[in-house]
C-alpha positions as CSV (number, residue, x, y, z in Angstrom):
1,M,59.0,-70.8,78.5
2,K,61.3,-68.5,75.7
3,K,60.6,-72.1,73.9
4,D,57.0,-71.7,73.7
5,Q,56.8,-68.3,73.1
6,S,58.7,-68.4,70.3
7,V,56.6,-71.3,68.9
8,L,53.6,-69.5,70.0
9,L,55.1,-66.6,67.9
10,S,56.1,-68.6,64.9
11,G,54.1,-68.9,61.5
12,L,51.3,-71.4,62.8
13,G,51.2,-69.9,65.7
14,F,50.9,-65.7,64.9
15,Y,48.0,-67.3,62.0
16,R,45.9,-69.3,65.0
17,M,46.3,-66.0,67.0
18,S,44.9,-63.2,64.2
19,M,42.3,-66.3,63.7
20,Q,41.0,-66.0,67.4
21,R,40.6,-61.8,67.3
22,R,39.0,-62.2,64.4
23,K,35.7,-63.8,65.2
24,T,35.7,-62.2,68.6
25,L,35.7,-58.8,66.4
26,T,33.2,-60.0,64.3
27,I,30.9,-61.6,67.8
28,V,31.3,-57.3,69.3
29,V,30.4,-55.9,65.9
30,T,27.8,-58.4,65.1
31,V,25.9,-58.0,69.4
32,S,26.3,-54.2,68.4
33,L,24.0,-54.3,65.5
34,V,21.6,-55.8,66.7
35,L,21.5,-54.1,69.9
36,H,21.3,-51.0,67.4
37,V,18.6,-52.2,65.4
38,I,16.1,-53.3,68.7
39,G,16.8,-49.8,70.2
40,L,15.0,-48.3,67.0
41,V,12.3,-50.6,66.8
42,G,11.8,-50.1,70.5
43,F,12.0,-46.2,69.8
44,G,9.9,-46.1,66.5
45,G,7.1,-48.1,68.2
46,W,6.8,-45.8,71.6
47,I,6.5,-42.6,69.2
48,V,3.7,-44.8,66.8
49,M,2.2,-45.1,70.3
50,R,2.0,-41.7,71.6
51,H,1.3,-40.6,67.9
52,N,-2.4,-42.5,67.8
53,T,-3.5,-41.9,71.5
54,E,-2.8,-38.4,70.6
55,D,-6.8,-36.4,72.0
56,V,-7.3,-34.6,68.3
57,T,-9.8,-31.0,69.8
58,T,-12.6,-30.6,67.8
59,F,-14.7,-27.6,67.9
60,V,-18.8,-27.8,68.3
61,T,-20.7,-24.9,66.5
62,P,-23.9,-24.5,69.0
63,P,-27.4,-24.2,67.2
64,P,-28.1,-20.3,67.3
65,V,-30.1,-18.9,70.1
66,R,-33.2,-17.4,69.2
67,T,-34.0,-15.0,71.3
68,Y,-37.3,-12.9,70.7
69,K,-38.0,-9.5,72.3
70,P,-41.0,-9.2,74.5
71,R,-43.6,-8.0,71.9
72,E,-42.0,-9.1,69.3
73,L,-42.7,-12.6,71.0
74,E,-46.6,-11.4,71.7
75,H,-47.1,-10.5,68.3
76,K,-46.2,-13.6,66.8
77,V,-48.2,-16.1,68.9
78,K,-51.4,-13.6,67.9
79,V,-51.1,-14.1,64.9
80,Q,-50.4,-18.1,64.7
81,K,-53.3,-17.9,66.9
82,R,-56.2,-16.3,64.1
83,Q,-54.0,-17.7,61.9
84,R,-55.0,-21.5,63.4
85,S,-59.0,-20.0,63.6
86,S,-59.3,-18.3,60.0
87,S,-60.2,-20.0,57.2
88,R,-57.0,-18.7,54.8
89,P,-54.3,-20.6,54.3
90,S,-51.3,-19.8,56.4
91,L,-48.9,-17.4,55.3
92,K,-45.4,-18.9,54.5
93,P,-41.3,-17.4,53.7
94,R,-40.5,-16.5,50.6
95,I,-37.3,-14.9,49.2
96,V,-38.5,-11.9,47.5
97,S,-35.7,-10.4,44.6
98,M,-35.4,-7.1,43.6
99,K,-35.2,-5.8,41.0
100,P,-31.8,-4.9,39.3
101,S,-33.4,-1.4,38.4
102,D,-33.7,-1.1,42.3
103,L,-29.7,-1.7,43.1
104,A,-27.7,1.2,43.9
105,L,-24.1,0.6,42.4
106,P,-21.7,2.8,43.0
107,D,-20.5,5.2,40.4
108,I,-17.5,4.5,38.2
109,K,-15.5,7.9,37.3
110,M,-14.4,6.5,34.1
111,D,-12.4,8.0,31.1
112,P,-13.6,7.2,27.7
113,K,-11.9,7.5,24.8
114,I,-11.9,7.1,21.5
115,V,-9.3,5.2,20.1
116,N,-8.2,5.5,16.0
117,T,-5.4,3.2,14.8
118,T,-4.1,2.5,11.2
119,F,-4.1,-1.6,12.0
120,Q,-4.9,-3.9,10.2
121,P,-4.2,-7.1,10.7
122,K,-3.1,-9.1,8.0
123,F,-4.6,-13.0,6.8
124,K,-2.5,-15.1,4.6
125,A,-5.4,-16.5,2.1
126,V,-5.7,-20.2,1.9
127,S,-7.8,-22.0,0.0
128,G,-11.1,-23.9,0.6
129,M,-14.3,-22.5,2.8
130,G,-14.1,-21.0,5.7
131,L,-15.2,-17.7,7.8
132,G,-13.5,-14.7,7.1
133,A,-12.3,-11.8,10.0
134,G,-15.6,-9.4,9.2
135,L,-13.8,-7.1,8.0
136,G,-15.1,-5.3,4.5
137,T,-11.4,-3.3,3.4
138,G,-9.1,-6.3,4.6
139,Y,-6.7,-7.6,2.6
140,G,-8.6,-10.5,0.1
141,T,-9.8,-12.1,3.2
142,S,-13.4,-10.3,3.9
143,G,-15.4,-13.1,3.9
144,F,-16.0,-16.2,2.7
145,G,-13.7,-18.2,0.7
146,S,-10.5,-17.0,-0.4
147,G,-9.7,-13.4,-1.4
148,I,-6.7,-14.7,-3.8
149,S,-7.9,-13.8,-7.3
150,R,-6.7,-16.0,-10.5
151,V,-7.3,-13.8,-13.9
152,N,-6.4,-14.4,-17.7
153,F,-5.5,-11.1,-18.8
154,F,-4.4,-11.0,-22.6
155,G,-2.8,-14.6,-21.8
156,I,-1.4,-14.1,-19.3
157,H,-2.6,-15.9,-16.0
158,A,-1.9,-13.4,-12.9
159,K,-2.7,-13.9,-9.2
160,G,-3.0,-11.2,-6.5
161,E,-5.2,-9.8,-3.5
162,R,-5.4,-6.2,-4.3
163,I,-5.0,-5.4,-8.0
164,A,-4.2,-2.3,-9.5
165,I,-5.8,-2.7,-13.1
166,L,-3.4,-0.1,-15.5
167,V,-5.6,0.8,-18.7
168,D,-3.5,3.7,-21.8
169,V,-6.5,5.4,-23.2
170,S,-4.1,8.0,-24.9
171,V,-5.6,8.9,-28.7
172,S,-3.0,6.1,-29.7
173,M,-4.4,3.4,-28.4
174,V,-7.2,4.1,-31.2
175,E,-5.5,4.6,-34.4
176,E,-6.0,2.9,-37.5
177,E,-3.0,0.6,-37.2
178,R,-3.8,-0.1,-33.6
179,G,-7.6,-1.2,-35.2
180,G,-9.8,2.3,-35.0
181,V,-11.7,2.9,-32.0
182,E,-13.4,-0.5,-32.9
183,G,-10.6,-2.5,-31.9
184,Y,-10.4,0.3,-28.9
185,M,-13.8,-1.3,-27.2
186,R,-12.6,-4.8,-27.7
187,V,-9.3,-4.2,-25.6
188,K,-11.9,-2.8,-23.0
189,Q,-14.3,-5.6,-23.4
190,R,-11.3,-7.9,-22.6
191,I,-10.7,-5.3,-19.2
192,E,-14.0,-5.8,-18.4
193,Q,-13.5,-9.7,-18.3
194,V,-10.4,-8.9,-15.8
195,I,-12.9,-7.0,-13.8
196,S,-15.7,-10.0,-13.6
197,A,-13.2,-12.6,-12.9
198,L,-12.4,-11.3,-9.8
199,S,-12.7,-12.5,-6.3
200,P,-15.7,-11.4,-4.5
201,S,-13.1,-10.6,-1.7
202,T,-10.0,-9.5,-3.4
203,L,-9.4,-5.8,-2.9
204,F,-8.6,-4.2,-6.8
205,A,-8.8,-0.3,-8.7
206,V,-9.0,0.7,-12.0
207,I,-6.1,3.6,-13.2
208,A,-6.0,5.2,-16.6
209,F,-3.8,7.3,-18.4
210,A,-2.3,9.2,-21.0
211,D,-1.2,12.9,-20.5
212,A,-2.7,12.8,-16.9
213,A,-4.0,9.6,-14.7
214,Q,-7.2,9.4,-12.9
215,T,-8.3,6.8,-10.5
216,M,-12.0,5.7,-10.1
217,K,-11.8,6.0,-6.6
218,D,-8.6,6.9,-4.2
219,E,-9.0,3.5,-2.0
220,L,-8.8,0.0,-3.0
221,V,-12.5,-1.6,-3.0
222,V,-14.1,-4.6,-2.9
223,G,-14.6,-7.1,-5.6
224,T,-18.1,-6.7,-5.3
225,Q,-20.6,-7.0,-8.1
226,D,-21.9,-2.9,-7.6
227,Y,-18.2,-1.9,-7.5
228,K,-17.3,-4.2,-11.0
229,N,-20.4,-2.7,-12.9
230,K,-18.8,1.5,-11.9
231,A,-15.2,0.0,-12.8
232,K,-16.7,-1.4,-16.4
233,M,-18.9,2.2,-16.4
234,F,-15.7,4.0,-15.5
235,I,-13.9,2.8,-18.7
236,R,-16.0,2.9,-21.1
237,P,-16.4,6.5,-22.0
238,Y,-12.7,7.0,-23.1
239,N,-11.7,7.4,-26.8
240,I,-15.4,7.0,-27.5
241,G,-18.0,9.8,-29.1
242,G,-15.1,12.2,-29.6
243,S,-13.6,11.9,-25.7
244,W,-10.2,11.4,-27.1
245,G,-7.4,10.9,-24.8
246,L,-7.3,12.7,-20.8
247,T,-5.4,15.8,-20.6
248,S,-6.1,16.4,-16.2
249,G,-6.6,14.1,-13.7
250,N,-7.2,13.1,-10.0
251,V,-3.3,11.4,-9.4
252,T,-0.5,14.0,-9.0
253,A,3.6,13.4,-9.7
254,E,5.1,12.6,-6.2
255,Y,8.6,13.6,-6.4
256,L,11.2,11.2,-4.5
257,G,14.3,11.9,-6.0
258,I,12.9,11.5,-9.7
259,R,11.3,15.0,-10.8
260,A,8.7,14.9,-13.5
261,T,7.1,18.3,-15.7
262,G,5.2,16.6,-18.2
263,G,5.0,14.2,-21.0
264,T,2.6,12.0,-22.7
265,T,2.2,8.5,-21.3
266,R,2.5,9.2,-18.3
267,L,3.0,5.8,-16.9
268,D,4.9,7.5,-14.1
269,L,1.6,8.3,-12.5
270,A,-0.3,5.9,-13.7
271,I,2.8,3.3,-11.4
272,T,2.3,6.3,-8.6
273,A,-1.3,5.9,-8.3
274,A,-1.3,1.8,-7.7
275,M,1.5,2.3,-5.0
276,R,0.1,5.1,-2.5
277,L,-2.9,1.8,-2.4
278,S,-0.3,-0.9,-1.8
279,A,-1.2,-3.2,-5.0
280,D,0.5,-6.5,-4.8
281,T,-0.5,-6.3,-8.2
282,I,-0.1,-4.3,-11.1
283,L,-1.7,-5.1,-14.6
284,L,-0.7,-2.8,-17.3
285,I,-1.7,-2.7,-21.0
286,S,0.4,0.1,-23.2
287,D,1.3,0.7,-27.1
288,G,4.5,2.5,-26.6
289,L,6.7,3.8,-24.7
290,P,6.4,6.8,-22.1
291,R,7.5,9.7,-22.7
292,V,7.9,11.5,-19.0
293,R,9.5,14.7,-19.6
294,K,12.9,14.9,-16.5
295,G,13.2,17.9,-14.5
296,I,16.2,19.6,-14.2
297,S,17.7,18.3,-10.5
298,P,19.6,21.3,-8.2
299,E,22.6,19.1,-9.5
300,Q,22.1,20.2,-12.5
301,I,21.4,23.9,-12.3
302,A,24.3,24.2,-9.4
303,Q,27.2,22.6,-12.4
304,H,25.1,25.1,-15.2
305,N,25.7,28.2,-12.8
306,A,29.2,27.3,-12.8
307,T,30.2,27.1,-16.5
308,R,28.4,30.2,-16.6
309,S,30.6,31.9,-14.5
310,Q,33.1,30.5,-16.1
311,W,32.3,30.8,-19.4
312,S,32.0,34.7,-18.6
313,K,35.3,34.9,-17.5
314,E,37.1,33.9,-20.0
315,N,34.8,35.2,-22.9
316,A,34.5,39.1,-20.9
317,G,37.0,40.6,-23.0
318,A,34.6,39.8,-26.3
319,V,31.5,40.9,-25.3
320,G,32.6,43.7,-24.1
321,A,34.5,44.6,-27.6
322,W,31.1,43.4,-29.2
323,D,29.0,45.9,-27.6
324,T,31.9,48.4,-28.0
325,A,32.1,48.4,-32.1
326,N,27.9,48.2,-32.2
327,A,27.3,51.0,-30.1
328,A,29.0,52.9,-32.9
329,A,26.8,51.8,-34.7
330,Q,24.8,54.4,-36.8
331,V,21.5,55.0,-37.7
332,V,20.1,55.8,-40.9
333,Q,16.3,56.5,-41.9
334,E,15.8,56.3,-45.6
335,K,12.3,57.9,-47.4
336,V,10.5,54.6,-49.8
337,W,7.8,54.2,-52.4
338,V,5.7,51.7,-51.5
339,P,3.1,51.4,-54.5
340,P,-0.3,51.1,-55.1
341,S,-2.3,47.6,-54.7
342,P,-5.8,46.4,-56.3
343,G,-8.1,46.0,-53.4
344,R,-9.6,43.1,-50.9
345,P,-11.1,40.4,-53.6
346,A,-14.4,39.3,-52.2
347,T,-14.8,36.1,-50.4
348,P,-17.1,33.5,-50.4
349,A,-18.9,32.5,-46.6
350,V,-17.8,29.1,-45.9
351,P,-20.2,26.8,-43.4
352,A,-19.6,25.9,-39.7
353,R,-17.6,22.8,-39.3
354,P,-18.2,20.5,-36.6
355,P,-16.2,19.0,-34.6
356,S,-14.1,15.7,-35.8
357,K,-16.0,12.0,-34.5
358,S,-12.4,10.6,-36.6
359,P,-9.6,10.3,-33.1
360,P,-6.7,12.7,-33.5
361,R,-2.6,11.6,-33.9
362,E,-1.0,10.8,-30.8
363,G,0.4,14.5,-30.4
364,Q,-1.7,16.6,-32.4
365,P,-4.3,18.7,-31.1
366,I,-8.1,17.5,-31.0
367,D,-10.7,18.8,-33.7
368,Q,-12.6,21.2,-32.2
369,G,-14.7,22.2,-35.7
370,S,-14.8,25.9,-36.4
371,P,-17.4,28.4,-36.9
372,A,-19.2,29.3,-39.3
373,I,-17.8,32.6,-41.9
374,P,-19.7,35.4,-43.5
375,A,-19.4,36.4,-47.6
376,Q,-16.6,39.5,-47.1
377,P,-17.3,41.7,-50.5
378,A,-14.6,43.3,-52.6
379,G,-13.0,46.2,-50.5
380,P,-11.3,49.3,-52.9
381,P,-8.3,49.9,-54.2
382,Q,-4.9,51.3,-52.0
383,P,-3.2,54.3,-53.4
384,G,1.0,54.6,-53.5
385,Y,2.3,56.2,-50.4
386,F,5.9,56.4,-49.6
387,T,6.9,55.6,-46.1
388,V,10.6,55.8,-43.9
389,V,12.9,52.5,-43.3
390,T,15.3,52.5,-40.2
391,H,18.8,51.1,-41.3
392,R,21.7,50.1,-38.9
393,V,24.9,51.3,-40.6
394,G,28.2,49.8,-39.4
395,G,28.8,47.8,-35.8
396,A,29.5,45.2,-35.3
397,Q,29.6,41.5,-37.4
398,G,27.4,38.5,-36.5
399,A,26.2,37.6,-33.2
400,R,27.1,38.5,-30.0
401,P,28.5,35.9,-28.1
402,S,26.3,33.8,-25.5
403,P,27.5,31.9,-22.5
404,P,26.6,28.2,-23.0
405,A,22.7,27.7,-22.8
406,P,21.0,25.6,-20.0
407,P,20.5,21.9,-20.2
408,A,18.1,20.3,-21.5
409,E,15.0,17.9,-19.8
410,S,15.5,14.9,-20.9
411,W,12.9,12.0,-20.3
412,W,13.0,9.1,-18.2
413,T,14.2,5.8,-19.1
414,L,13.8,2.3,-17.4
415,A,16.6,3.0,-14.1
416,D,14.5,5.8,-13.8
417,F,11.6,4.9,-13.7
418,V,13.0,1.1,-11.0
419,N,14.6,4.3,-8.9
420,H,10.9,5.4,-8.0
421,I,9.1,2.3,-7.7
422,T,12.3,1.2,-5.6
423,S,11.5,4.7,-3.3
424,M,7.9,4.3,-3.4
425,H,8.5,0.9,-2.3
426,E,9.9,2.3,0.3
427,K,7.8,4.8,1.5
428,Y,4.5,3.0,1.0
429,Y,5.0,-0.9,1.3
430,V,8.2,-0.4,4.3
431,P,6.5,0.2,6.7
432,K,3.5,-2.5,6.2
433,G,6.0,-5.1,6.0
434,A,4.9,-5.5,2.0
435,K,6.9,-7.2,-0.6
436,L,7.1,-5.0,-4.4
437,P,4.1,-5.4,-6.5
438,V,4.3,-8.1,-9.3
439,I,3.9,-5.7,-12.9
440,H,2.8,-8.0,-15.7
441,S,2.8,-6.0,-19.2
442,I,0.4,-6.6,-22.2
443,G,1.8,-4.4,-25.7
444,Y,-0.9,-3.6,-27.7
445,Q,0.6,-3.2,-30.8
446,I,3.3,-1.4,-29.6
447,D,6.6,-0.8,-31.7
448,D,9.9,-2.5,-30.1
449,D,11.0,0.8,-28.8
450,G,7.6,0.6,-26.4
451,G,7.5,-3.5,-26.0
452,E,11.7,-3.6,-25.4
453,F,11.0,-1.2,-22.4
454,L,7.2,-3.0,-21.2
455,K,9.2,-6.2,-21.3
456,K,12.6,-5.1,-19.0
457,L,9.9,-3.8,-16.4
458,A,7.9,-7.0,-16.4
459,K,10.9,-8.8,-16.1
460,Q,12.3,-6.8,-13.2
461,Y,9.6,-7.6,-11.1
462,R,9.1,-10.9,-11.7
463,G,5.7,-10.3,-13.8
464,E,5.4,-11.9,-17.8
465,Y,5.3,-9.6,-20.3
466,R,3.0,-10.5,-23.9
467,M,2.7,-8.1,-26.7
468,V,-1.3,-8.2,-28.7
469,R,-2.2,-7.6,-31.9
470,R,-5.2,-5.4,-33.6
471,M,-8.2,-7.1,-31.6
472,K,-11.2,-7.9,-34.3
């Protein structure tokens, strides 16, 4: 028996026993899997059959039961009998609608308010034709087509949607070396050509400047034919028929850190007017360097007061000594003989002189003419006489010591113009998200200093500069 067990537990016996157990385990797992599948199929079938055999509850609405009151039913029967016995057509029910005015709508309490806003839509102009926004004072796209105008400004090809044309009307523009009145008339004709070339949907303004500045209107106008004609009539009267220069206008200076107290060729006022209108393109023509007088700043006044106070402390002794010496002077009166004089000679009459039609020189007053002077007869001779003359003897020598003079007013430089334009941009453009305007400059028979100024100004603001000789 022990021998059989040892054989059974040997390598071959152990392998046979392992194979039998593995076979038995496989049979058990297979039978179990088959039973589970059969159970699932049976249970699932029972669920499906039960669902299909369940009754569905439905609701059937019975037809409405019409009931009549005894009186209404009797009346209806009588009407039907009469219709059968009558030759008239039978009555049929019809649907009748009420008028809108018969409807009683509930009152709705409302508090209408007028909303005022400065919002204006911005449209980016594109080439081609299309329906615009329909706003007569929009940003150049109010209507059909593009609001951008392309113009030839004395040889400079410029473009813009909001164009401001700045025209120098100072009397120096009509001086003989610049072609006189005839040459300036040709300049204005070229400007009229620029105005005529504007697109009907472009917004524009014309600004004249000399010792002052004047705008055609206080706002940009649309480039219709009517406004173009008004703009041409606006610039034609300047420097013709005795209307020389411009001494007063409707544009006021704006103090934004740099003060302007007067001057000639007031380009600062013209640029101020254009930037108040938020122009995106400025076309400028002038014949010289702008002479804008710069006021004394508060800092300069404070510095002068401090210097004057310091000077008074250092020179108090000298001033006191001069005042003491001057007070010791004596007043002497002397009797002087005035010899006789011949009578006044006769003068002939002088006829009236009308105002000159020739333009004056820059900085000179306009010749307004003179009235007639009647003839004057000869006057009688004057006899001699004595008179008393007062003299001061002694006293201080020389002039009294005086403190330093206040600072003198200077002139705007290019840097001052740039600072002013920057301040105007921050006030009028930045809130609208707009860029600095492009400035194109024309120097009309201009000198070197003025030409260099306009050239640098145009370059500073992405524009072009061109010098134009006298117009023929």
